[in-house]
C-alpha positions as CSV (number, residue, x, y, z in Angstrom):
1,M,-19.1,-6.0,11.9
2,R,-17.4,-6.2,15.4
3,I,-14.1,-7.9,15.6
4,R,-15.4,-10.4,18.1
5,D,-17.6,-11.6,15.3
6,W,-14.9,-12.1,12.8
7,D,-13.7,-15.4,11.4
8,R,-10.8,-16.8,13.4
9,N,-8.6,-16.5,10.5
10,L,-8.9,-12.7,10.6
11,K,-8.5,-12.3,14.3
12,V,-5.1,-14.3,14.2
13,R,-3.9,-12.3,11.2
14,L,-5.0,-8.9,12.5
15,F,-2.8,-9.1,15.6
16,G,-0.1,-11.3,14.0
17,E,0.4,-8.8,11.1
18,A,0.1,-5.8,13.3
19,L,3.1,-7.0,15.4
20,M,5.1,-7.8,11.9
21,N,4.2,-4.4,10.4
22,I,5.3,-2.4,13.4
23,S,8.5,-4.2,13.3
24,F,8.9,-3.7,9.6
25,W,8.3,0.1,9.9
26,M,10.9,0.5,12.6
27,F,13.6,0.3,9.9
28,F,11.9,0.6,6.5
29,P,11.9,4.4,6.4
30,F,15.5,4.5,7.0
31,L,16.5,2.1,4.2
32,T,16.6,4.7,1.7
33,I,19.2,6.6,3.6
34,Y,21.2,3.4,4.2
35,F,21.3,2.5,0.6
36,A,22.0,6.1,-0.7
37,E,25.0,6.2,1.8
38,S,26.1,2.8,0.6
39,F,25.8,3.2,-3.1
40,G,25.2,6.8,-3.7
41,K,21.9,8.5,-4.5
42,G,21.9,7.7,-8.3
43,K,22.9,4.1,-8.1
44,A,20.4,3.6,-5.1
45,G,17.6,5.0,-6.9
46,L,18.1,2.8,-9.9
47,L,18.6,-0.3,-7.6
48,L,15.3,0.6,-5.8
49,I,13.5,0.8,-9.1
50,F,15.0,-2.6,-10.3
51,S,13.9,-4.1,-7.0
52,Q,10.1,-2.7,-7.6
53,L,10.2,-4.5,-11.0
54,F,10.6,-8.0,-9.1
55,S,7.8,-7.0,-6.9
56,V,5.5,-6.3,-9.5
57,A,6.2,-9.7,-11.2
58,A,5.9,-11.4,-7.9
59,N,2.8,-9.8,-7.1
60,L,1.1,-11.1,-10.5
61,M,2.5,-14.5,-9.8
62,G,1.3,-14.4,-6.2
63,G,-2.3,-13.8,-7.3
64,Y,-2.2,-16.8,-9.7
65,L,-0.5,-18.8,-6.9
66,A,-3.1,-18.0,-4.3
67,D,-6.1,-19.0,-6.6
68,R,-4.2,-22.2,-7.6
69,Y,-2.7,-23.6,-4.3
70,G,-4.7,-21.7,-1.6
71,R,-4.6,-18.6,0.4
72,K,-3.2,-20.0,3.7
73,R,-0.5,-22.0,1.9
74,M,0.9,-19.0,0.0
75,M,0.7,-16.7,3.2
76,V,2.7,-19.3,5.3
77,L,5.2,-19.6,2.4
78,A,5.7,-16.0,2.0
79,S,6.1,-15.3,5.9
80,F,8.7,-17.9,5.9
81,G,10.4,-16.4,3.1
82,Q,10.4,-12.9,4.4
83,G,11.7,-14.2,7.7
84,F,14.7,-15.9,6.3
85,A,15.4,-12.9,3.9
86,F,15.2,-10.6,7.1
87,L,17.8,-13.0,8.7
88,L,20.1,-12.8,5.8
89,F,19.8,-9.0,5.8
90,A,20.8,-9.1,9.6
91,A,23.8,-11.3,8.8
92,A,24.8,-8.7,6.1
93,D,24.8,-5.9,8.6
94,S,26.3,-7.8,11.6
95,P,29.2,-7.2,13.8
96,W,31.1,-10.0,11.9
97,F,30.3,-9.1,8.3
98,T,29.0,-6.1,6.2
99,S,27.8,-6.2,2.8
100,P,25.4,-3.5,1.6
101,M,24.9,-5.6,-1.8
102,V,23.7,-8.6,0.3
103,G,21.6,-6.3,2.3
104,F,19.9,-5.0,-0.9
105,I,19.4,-8.5,-2.4
106,S,17.8,-9.5,0.9
107,F,15.5,-6.4,0.9
108,T,14.5,-7.3,-2.7
109,I,13.7,-10.9,-1.6
110,V,11.6,-9.5,1.2
111,G,9.6,-7.4,-1.2
112,V,9.1,-10.3,-3.5
113,F,7.7,-12.5,-0.8
114,G,5.7,-9.6,0.5
115,S,4.2,-9.2,-3.1
116,I,3.3,-12.9,-3.0
117,Y,1.6,-12.5,0.5
118,W,-0.8,-9.6,-0.3
119,P,-3.1,-10.9,-3.0
120,A,-3.6,-14.2,-0.8
121,S,-4.3,-12.1,2.3
122,Q,-6.9,-9.9,0.5
123,A,-8.5,-12.8,-1.2
124,M,-8.9,-14.7,2.2
125,I,-10.9,-11.5,3.7
126,A,-13.2,-11.7,0.5
127,D,-13.7,-15.5,1.1
128,V,-14.9,-15.3,4.6
129,V,-16.6,-12.0,5.0
130,E,-19.9,-11.2,3.4
131,E,-20.0,-8.4,0.8
132,K,-22.0,-5.9,3.1
133,D,-19.3,-6.1,5.7
134,R,-16.2,-6.2,3.5
135,S,-15.5,-2.6,3.5
136,S,-15.5,-2.2,7.3
137,V,-13.1,-5.2,7.6
138,F,-10.8,-3.9,4.9
139,A,-10.8,-0.5,6.7
140,I,-9.7,-2.1,9.9
141,F,-6.7,-3.9,8.5
142,Y,-5.9,-0.6,6.7
143,T,-6.0,1.3,10.1
144,S,-3.7,-1.5,11.6
145,I,-1.2,-0.9,9.0
146,N,-1.4,2.8,9.7
147,I,-0.9,2.6,13.4
148,A,2.2,0.7,12.4
149,V,3.4,3.4,10.1
150,V,2.9,6.0,13.0
151,V,4.4,3.7,15.8
152,G,7.2,2.0,13.9
153,P,9.3,5.0,12.8
154,I,9.1,6.5,16.3
155,L,10.4,3.2,17.7
156,G,12.9,3.0,14.9
157,A,14.3,6.4,15.6
158,I,15.3,5.0,18.9
159,F,16.6,1.6,17.9
160,Y,17.7,1.8,14.4
161,A,20.9,3.6,14.4
162,N,22.5,1.7,17.2
163,Y,20.7,-1.8,17.1
164,R,20.1,-2.3,13.4
165,F,21.6,-5.9,13.5
166,Y,19.2,-6.8,16.4
167,L,16.3,-5.1,14.9
168,L,16.6,-7.0,11.7
169,L,17.0,-10.3,13.4
170,A,14.0,-9.6,15.6
171,V,11.9,-8.8,12.4
172,G,13.0,-12.0,10.8
173,I,12.1,-14.1,13.9
174,I,8.7,-12.4,14.1
175,C,8.0,-13.0,10.4
176,I,8.9,-17.0,10.9
177,L,6.8,-17.1,14.0
178,L,3.9,-15.4,12.1
179,A,4.4,-18.3,9.5
180,F,4.1,-20.8,12.3
181,V,1.0,-19.1,13.8
182,L,-0.7,-19.1,10.4
183,S,0.0,-22.6,9.9
184,K,-1.3,-24.0,13.0
185,M,-4.2,-21.5,13.9
186,T,-5.9,-20.6,10.6
187,R,-7.5,-22.8,7.9
188,E,-7.8,-22.8,4.1
189,T,-10.5,-20.5,2.7
190,M,-10.4,-21.1,-0.9
191,P,-13.7,-22.7,-1.8
192,D,-13.2,-26.3,-3.0
193,S,-15.3,-25.6,-6.1
194,I,-12.8,-23.4,-7.4
195,K,-9.6,-25.4,-7.0
196,R,-7.9,-26.1,-10.3
197,Q,-5.7,-28.9,-11.6
198,D,-3.3,-28.9,-14.5
199,Q,-4.6,-30.4,-17.6
200,D,-1.3,-31.9,-18.3
201,G,2.0,-32.3,-16.6
202,K,4.1,-30.1,-18.7
203,W,6.4,-27.7,-16.8
204,Y,5.1,-24.6,-18.6
205,S,1.4,-25.3,-18.3
206,F,1.0,-23.2,-15.1
207,L,2.5,-20.2,-17.1
208,L,0.3,-20.5,-19.9
209,S,-2.7,-20.8,-17.6
210,Q,-1.6,-17.7,-15.8
211,L,-1.2,-15.7,-19.0
212,A,-4.5,-16.9,-20.1
213,D,-6.2,-15.7,-16.8
214,Y,-4.5,-12.3,-16.7
215,K,-5.7,-11.8,-20.4
216,L,-9.1,-12.1,-19.4
217,I,-8.5,-9.7,-16.5
218,V,-7.1,-7.0,-19.1
219,Q,-10.2,-7.8,-21.2
220,D,-12.4,-6.7,-18.2
221,R,-12.9,-3.1,-19.4
222,V,-14.4,-2.0,-16.0
223,F,-11.4,-3.3,-14.1
224,L,-8.8,-2.1,-16.6
225,M,-10.4,1.5,-16.2
226,F,-10.3,1.0,-12.5
227,I,-6.5,0.3,-12.7
228,I,-5.8,3.2,-15.0
229,A,-7.8,5.8,-13.0
230,G,-6.0,4.4,-9.8
231,V,-2.5,5.0,-11.3
232,L,-3.5,8.6,-12.1
233,V,-4.8,9.4,-8.6
234,S,-1.8,7.5,-7.0
235,Q,0.4,10.4,-8.4
236,T,-1.0,12.5,-5.6
237,F,-0.9,10.3,-2.6
238,M,2.6,8.8,-3.6
239,Q,4.1,12.2,-3.1
240,L,3.8,11.8,0.7
241,D,7.3,10.5,0.9
242,L,8.7,12.2,-2.4
243,L,7.7,15.6,-3.2
244,F,6.4,16.7,0.4
245,P,9.5,16.3,2.1
246,V,11.6,18.1,-0.5
247,Y,9.0,20.9,-0.6
248,T,8.8,21.5,3.3
249,S,12.6,21.3,3.6
250,E,13.2,24.1,1.1
251,K,10.0,26.3,1.8
252,V,9.6,26.1,5.5
253,D,12.0,28.0,7.5
254,N,12.0,28.1,11.2
255,Q,8.3,29.1,11.5
256,T,6.6,29.5,14.9
257,L,4.1,26.4,15.5
258,F,3.0,27.8,19.1
259,A,3.9,30.8,21.3
260,F,3.1,31.1,24.9
261,G,4.1,34.5,26.2
262,S,7.7,34.7,25.9
263,H,8.1,31.1,25.0
264,S,7.6,29.7,21.5
265,F,8.1,26.4,19.5
266,S,9.4,26.7,16.0
267,V,9.7,24.1,13.3
268,S,12.2,23.6,10.5
269,G,11.4,22.3,7.1
270,E,12.5,18.8,8.1
271,Q,10.5,18.9,11.2
272,A,7.5,20.3,9.3
273,F,7.5,17.3,7.2
274,G,7.7,15.1,10.3
275,L,4.8,16.8,11.7
276,I,2.3,16.6,8.7
277,L,3.4,12.9,8.3
278,S,2.5,12.0,11.8
279,E,-0.7,14.1,11.3
280,N,-1.7,11.8,8.3
281,G,-0.7,8.5,10.1
282,F,-2.6,9.7,13.2
283,L,-5.8,10.9,11.4
284,V,-5.9,7.6,9.3
285,A,-5.5,5.5,12.4
286,L,-8.3,7.5,14.3
287,F,-10.8,7.8,11.5
288,T,-10.5,5.1,8.9
289,V,-13.3,3.0,10.3
290,A,-15.6,6.0,10.9
291,V,-15.1,7.6,7.7
292,T,-15.5,4.2,5.9
293,K,-18.9,3.6,7.8
294,W,-19.9,6.9,6.5
295,A,-18.7,6.4,2.9
296,T,-20.8,3.2,2.5
297,K,-24.0,5.0,3.0
298,Y,-23.6,6.7,-0.3
299,R,-23.1,5.5,-3.9
300,E,-19.6,4.2,-4.7
301,R,-19.5,6.3,-7.9
302,N,-19.9,9.5,-5.8
303,I,-17.4,8.5,-3.1
304,F,-14.6,7.6,-5.7
305,V,-15.3,10.6,-7.7
306,L,-15.3,13.1,-4.8
307,S,-12.2,11.5,-3.2
308,S,-10.2,12.3,-6.4
309,I,-11.6,15.8,-6.5
310,I,-10.5,16.4,-2.9
311,Y,-7.1,14.9,-3.7
312,A,-7.0,17.6,-6.5
313,L,-8.0,20.2,-4.0
314,S,-5.3,19.3,-1.5
315,M,-2.6,19.6,-4.3
316,M,-3.9,23.0,-5.0
317,M,-3.7,24.0,-1.3
318,F,-0.1,22.6,-1.0
319,S,0.8,24.7,-4.0
320,Q,-0.4,27.8,-2.4
321,T,1.0,27.9,0.9
322,Q,4.4,27.7,2.7
323,W,2.7,28.5,6.1
324,I,3.0,25.6,8.6
325,W,-0.8,25.7,9.7
326,G,-1.6,25.9,6.0
327,L,0.3,22.8,5.3
328,I,-1.4,21.2,8.4
329,L,-4.9,22.1,6.9
330,A,-3.9,20.9,3.4
331,M,-2.7,17.5,4.9
332,A,-6.1,17.1,6.8
333,V,-7.9,17.6,3.3
334,F,-5.4,15.2,1.6
335,T,-6.1,12.7,4.4
336,L,-9.9,12.9,4.0
337,A,-9.4,11.9,0.2
338,E,-7.4,9.0,1.4
339,L,-9.9,7.8,4.0
340,M,-12.8,7.9,1.8
341,T,-11.9,5.0,-0.4
342,A,-9.7,3.0,2.2
343,G,-12.2,0.3,2.8
344,L,-14.2,0.7,-0.6
345,Q,-11.6,0.0,-3.1
346,Q,-10.9,-3.5,-1.8
347,S,-14.5,-4.3,-1.5
348,F,-15.2,-3.2,-5.1
349,I,-12.3,-5.2,-6.4
350,S,-14.0,-8.4,-4.7
351,K,-17.3,-7.6,-6.4
352,L,-15.6,-7.5,-9.7
353,A,-13.6,-10.5,-9.3
354,P,-15.1,-14.0,-10.1
355,D,-14.7,-16.3,-7.1
356,H,-11.9,-18.3,-8.9
357,M,-9.7,-15.5,-9.9
358,R,-10.0,-13.5,-6.7
359,G,-6.3,-13.7,-5.9
360,Q,-5.4,-12.6,-9.2
361,Y,-7.6,-9.5,-9.2
362,F,-6.4,-8.4,-6.2
363,A,-2.9,-8.8,-7.4
364,A,-3.6,-7.0,-10.8
365,A,-5.3,-4.2,-8.7
366,S,-2.2,-3.5,-6.8
367,L,-0.6,-2.4,-10.0
368,R,-2.2,1.0,-9.2
369,Y,0.5,1.4,-6.6
370,T,3.4,-0.5,-8.1
371,L,3.0,1.4,-11.5
372,G,2.2,4.7,-9.5
373,R,5.3,4.3,-7.4
374,T,7.4,3.8,-10.6
375,I,6.2,7.1,-12.3
376,A,5.8,9.3,-9.1
377,P,9.5,10.2,-8.8
378,I,9.2,12.2,-12.0
379,S,7.8,14.8,-9.7
380,I,11.2,15.7,-8.2
381,P,12.9,16.7,-11.5
382,L,9.6,18.5,-12.5
383,T,10.1,21.0,-9.7
384,V,13.4,21.9,-11.2
385,W,12.1,22.3,-14.8
386,I,8.8,24.1,-14.1
387,G,8.8,25.0,-10.4
388,Y,6.7,23.7,-7.4
389,Q,3.5,25.3,-8.2
390,W,3.1,24.1,-11.7
391,T,4.3,20.6,-10.5
392,F,1.3,20.5,-7.9
393,F,-1.1,21.9,-10.7
394,I,-0.2,19.0,-13.0
395,L,-0.7,16.5,-9.9
396,S,-4.0,18.2,-9.4
397,A,-5.0,17.9,-13.0
398,L,-4.2,14.1,-12.8
399,A,-6.3,13.5,-9.9
400,L,-9.4,15.5,-11.7
401,L,-8.6,13.3,-14.8
402,S,-8.8,10.1,-12.5
403,A,-12.2,11.4,-11.3
404,F,-13.5,11.6,-14.9
405,L,-12.3,8.1,-15.5
406,F,-14.0,6.9,-12.3
407,S,-17.1,8.3,-13.5
408,I,-16.8,6.6,-17.0
409,M,-15.9,3.3,-15.2
410,F,-19.1,3.2,-13.1
411,N,-21.2,3.9,-16.2
412,M,-19.7,0.9,-17.9
413,H,-20.2,-1.0,-14.7
414,E,-23.8,-0.1,-14.3
415,R,-24.6,-1.0,-18.1
416,Q,-22.9,-4.4,-17.5
417,Q,-25.0,-5.1,-14.5
418,L,-28.3,-3.9,-16.4
419,Q,-27.2,-6.3,-19.4
420,G,-26.3,-9.2,-16.8
421,G,-29.9,-8.7,-15.2
422,S,-31.8,-8.6,-18.5
423,Q,-29.9,-11.6,-19.7
424,S,-30.9,-13.5,-16.5
C-alpha cells in the first residue's frame, strides 16, 4: 500500500509525528545522564522505575479512553498534555530557574501522556486500514520512529549540552502544534457502532467498566500467551541500551576498525557501542518495509518463532566475541530478528482485538515492553554474579522459551479459529 493511497489521517500523522519524534530523541538519550548527575545513580534508577509505573497505568487507561471517547480526541489531548509538560521541563532548566525534581516530574507527565497517545494512535491505523495492508503501514510508522532514533541523538549531541532550555522549549511548541494539526486536519475514526455510554451517572462507573473489559482481555488465552512470550523475548532487545553499552565499554579496547596503509581508525568501547547502535538504527530505517513485505508471504507462526530463535542466536554471538567486526555481525543478526516482526506484531494484535476493544488491546499489548523494561535491568547485576557469558546464555534461553510459547499460542489460535468456523 503506497503512502499516496493512505487515509489523510495517516499522512498527517506520519509527518507530524516524525518531526515530534526527531525532536524528542534529540534530548531523550541524555536524560539518564542528566538525572544521574542530579540525583545520583541509585536514586535516579529508582525514580525512573517509579516513573515507568505511572506510564503502565496510563497506558491501560489510555486504551480504555480511546475506545470510549475516540482516537482523535485522546491523541489531541495527549499532544497538548505533552507539550505543556515539555514547557514545564524547559522552565525547570531555564537560565532563571533550575529544579531537577520539577524536571523529573515533567518527564513523568510526558511519559503519562505518551502512554495515553500510543493505544489511540495504533487503534486509528487499524480503524482505517484493511487487514491485508496493516503490516506494511505499521512497518512504515515503525521505520519513521527509527529514523528519529538515528537522526535525533546526532542532532542532540550538537544542541543538547549548550541549548537544552531552547531544545525543550522547541519540543513543547512542536507538540502543541501537532495537537492543533491533529484537531484541524484529522477526523475521528472510531466506528459509531462501538461508541459506548455509561449505564449510570456514578463517578466510579467508568472504572468498573474498564476493569471488566481488561478482565475479558486477561481471559483471552491467546492474547495472554502473546504478552508473556513478548515479555520474555523483550529481555533480549531491551539490552540495546542496558547490557550492550556496559559490555562494549569493558570488553572493547581501542580496536582497529579500518587500516589504510600507515593510517588506521580505531574505536574505544564507547565508540564501539555508538557504532553498533547506529548500525541498528540505520538497518531498521533502511530495511523495515522490505523485510516486512517479505515476512508477510509466510505464516505468522513461522515468522514469530524464527524471530525469537534468531534473537537467541544473536545473544550467543555477542557472548562469544569481543572483536569489533564480530559485534557488528552480531548486531546485524539481532536487527534481522527485530525487523521480522516489526509490522506483523501490531497487525496480529488488531486481528485478535474485537472492534469495540481495539484501543485496550493495543494498550495491554504494550505491557510486553513496559514489563520487559522493568525486568531487563537485572542483566547488569547478573554480569557481576555470573559473568557476561552466562548472562548472554540466559538471555538466549529466554528467547528460545518465547519461541516455544509463540508456537503454543498459534496452536491455540488455530484451534479457536477452527471452532469458530465450525460453530458458524
